[in-house]
C-alpha angles and dihedrals in degrees: 000000000000114000137177125208120241109226095208104044099026091230127134113243121203118221089219096050108095098148128095124243116215101178114143107167107027101060086236092283100119128095092242088066104098094212095046097044090048092055092247134124120244114258138202092277090065119096097202126138129228089002119192095173094106138104095261089063093042096087129096107287092020123124096247093044093050093044090055091046092053092047092048089054090060098031112028092185097049097108139032123284094257092056093047091053093047100046125053115218116249133205109257090221090071097052118130116268118224112265095031127105118260091252097053111092114192132164116273090242093060093088094052128094119258129239130227093279092054095251118122119258115246122218122212094261094052091048090050092050092049092047093050091047092046093085088063095042103060103127116233115228143169123236088215089063094037108027091170088069094059109126122226102232092193096050121095116207098162090133089068095054093103099031098090115085109163140342116272097206128059094195105033126179118265095262091048091046089054091048090050091053094048092047091050091049092052090048090053092049090048091054090051091051091048091051090050089050092050091049092048092046090052091048092048090051091052091048092050091050090048090048091053090050091050092047090052091048090048092051091050090048091052091050090050091050091051091051091048091049090051093052092040091053091049093053092042090055089049091051092050092050093048092046090057089057094055114105111256139121094258093053092047093053091044092054090049091048092049091050092048092050091048092049101042102024092229142071121269119270129227090219094058118122089221109095094208092053091047090049091052090050092052091047091049092052090050093050092045095053098037097042116144114224090219093063094082094157094056091042093053092046091055092045088057087064091053097260113146126216098185131129124312091266091055091048090053091051092049091049094049091045089054090050090051090053090050090049090054092048091050098045100024092231144062092232114127129200119248121271091260093051092048091052092049091051090060088211103145094189091053092048091049093049092047092051091048092051091050090050090053090053091050091048090049094051092046089048094240097122122099119242090240092057091048090051093051093050093048091049090065092049099264115157119202094186096060095057117105117199114191120216118246114266120240127226111268128198119207121219114255093012130105094202124089125209110221130189129190109279122212094022120118114215111218114211101191148295119246113214 
């Protein structure tokens, strides 16, 4: 720290010190003095009284030097690195008592009154200073030199933690002095732990209170969301209903489809002789395959009529089921010709429908069919139990003949379906 000497006052003025010191009763030797805590001397701009924060007191034995030494003993990081290197910390107990010469070092308790037992009384500040300094004062010892101080690691004397109140001897023996210092150090550490516990308990209490507040707020928010969903759903339903009443081609076809389903109990067929029914069927197929996922209102309206918008496999099932219904309406039965007769008819749609029906029977008997598919087939009068699937015939070779009679392998021959 660069300083310049003031010729008039004899003080050392720091080039960095631009503040003003206003201490009147502490001789500028306390940490709340801006000049002293900053490691600077007071200057002419300061308005302090009885100031000792100057160079003449910054020598060993001087007031400023000793004040820094005592503070460094309690707070090793109180000053800058240069000051810590220059001044050695001192025990506050050996500070100079008022009225003594600067060379007489006496314990801090020497100026206090004594109690009945002859030991000096300790005020709260002195006890605090001694307790804070105790963590640095625990005397190191060797159990070889003092075997009576060996600690039993397996013994538990926790019940005696609060039994000690004060030392009984002012001038104890060396072993007892060491024990006093160790006991004081442990008491200091216990107080620190207790303070930590109190702080954590207070923080936990605040967190619990805050958690309860957040839980209540969360519950209220959930109730508000439920109420909003209820009202939103009501108005969404109202919007969907009103949209279906608006004049447009889609709404017109939907109303016709709804009326047809209500009158006939089924969806329109492409094979119908009625042009309007056939037109509705074509429109429905177009809507079903080109449906936009974003049109939820139209999708829901069609689902009300029993129209499915599932995966491709579901769409195939619905389409074949509709063909089966049309086959029953056309022939009045669910009987199917045999495999040979279907092949001779060269009706590809009939062959496809017959194979699909047989596959549904096989899936039912192997328990691979969904309950919904079973329900839909039974609703149209389909019976899984009355189907008879013949096993494929194997190639046979007659004795004494060069010809073999072969039958189609891998083809199930369906006898009939009884409705």
